[in-house]
N, C-alpha and C positions, 0 to 999 in steps of 0.2 A: 180468328178469320179476320180480325183487324187488318192483318199483315197484307190478306188480299185485297180490302177496299181502297189501301193506300198506293195502291200498283196503277198506274192509266196507262191509257191505250199509248198515249205518246212515249212514254218511258219504254213499252215493249218494243214499240218500232224502231228506237233509238236502238236497242239491245241487237234486234235484227239486222241493222244497220252496220254497228258496229263487228260484228261477227262476218258480216259478208265483206267490210274492206279489209280484216284483217286477213280472211281467208285470202282473197286477192291478192295484198300486197305478201304473203306467202308464197304463194303460187309463182309470181313475177320473181322476187328474190333467191327463192332456194333451189337448188339443183336439182333436174328431173328425178332423181331416183328416191328425194325426201317429199317433194311437192311435183309431181308430175304423170304421166302416163304410167300408173303402175307404182307410182310410190308410197312407202308405206305411212306417211304421215296425211297425205291429202291426196287422193286417188284421183284423177281428173278425168279417168279413161283407160282404154285397153293399150296396150304398150303393143307398137307395132316390132 
C-alpha cells in the first residue's frame, strides 16, 4: 500500500501527457499502414 501513497497526481498527469505525445509522434512519423486509418499499431479511424 505504501507504493500507492508515493504516486502523486502530477506523476499521473505527466504519464498521460507523455503517452499522448508519443502517440501523436508515432501517428505523424510512421506510415499509414502502421499508424493511421486502419493501422495495425495505432488505428486512427476507418480506412477509406
